[in-house]
N, C-alpha and C positions, 0 to 999 in steps of 0.2 A: 504494500500500500504506500509506504513512505520511503522505499529503498533509495530512490534517486534524488529525493528532495531534502535539502538540509533543514534542520530544525529551526534555524533562525528565520526562515521564510514563514513558518507557521507562527512564530512568536511575533513577527512584524505584522502579519495579517490579523492576529487576534488582538494585539495592542491597538492597531488602527481601528478595528471594529469596536473595541471597548471605549476608546476615547471619543469616537463618533457617537456612540450611545450616550455617554456622559454629557457630551455637548448638546445632543438633541434633547435630553431630559431637562437640562438646565435652561436652555434657551427657548424651546418651544412652549407655547401656552395652550395648545390643543391637547386634550386628554388622549386622543387616539395616537397622536405622534409621540407622546410621552410613553404610552404603552409599547409602541413599536421600538422605542429606544431601549426600554428595559429588556425586550426580547433580543435586541442586538447585543446587549451586554451579556445576557445568558448564553447566547450562541458563541461569543468569544471565549467564554469560560469553557464551553464544551470543546472547542478547538484545542485549547491548552491541555485539557484532560486527555484527549485522544493522542495528541502529539507526544506528550511526556510519557504516556503509557506505552506507546509503540517504541519509543527510543530507549527508555530506561528498563521496562519490564515487558518485553514482547511476548513472553509466554503466559502472562497473566492478563486478566480482563477487568481489572478494577476500574480503569479509565472508561471502559465501555459501560460498565454498570453505573458509574457516577453520571455519565452522559445521559443514559436512559432515564435516570432519576431526575436529572435537571430538565429534560424534555417533558417528563410527566408533570413536574411541578410548574413548569412554564405554561403548559396547556391548561392546567387547573387555574393558574393565576390569570391567564388571558380570558378564560370563560367567565370567571367571577368579575374581573375588571370590566369586560364588555357589558355584562348585565348591569353593573353599577352605572356605567356610562349611559346606557340606554335609559335607565330610570332617571338619571340626572337630566338627560335631554328631554324626556317627557315632561318633567316638572318645570325646568327653566328655559327650554327651547334654545339652548346653546350649550356648548361643552368647552367654553373658554375658561381657563383656570382663574383668570383675573376677576371674572364675574361670579365666582362661587361663594361670595360672602353671604348670600342668602341662606346657605346651608348651616351657618353657625348657630342659629337659634332653634 
């Protein structure tokens, strides 16, 4: 799978994805794009788990299991977050984070 590709390529890719996710989460005001940024962060962690597992312990599958667990948690998180976003949109007719001060009371 990774025989010809050096590990630093995977590290550069996952670091880039991680910081794009952090930037998107901090800068964007739309809840959907913030959710997509969190998914991007989780995917970068999955790439790290797979790369380090294949390089350091190719006979074990711990990185694969952690990645499957992260994917399951991300799917559950996305479904709950989308349900919350839909309820917010039905109540407030927008999903802008700056206008969520009505939910305080």
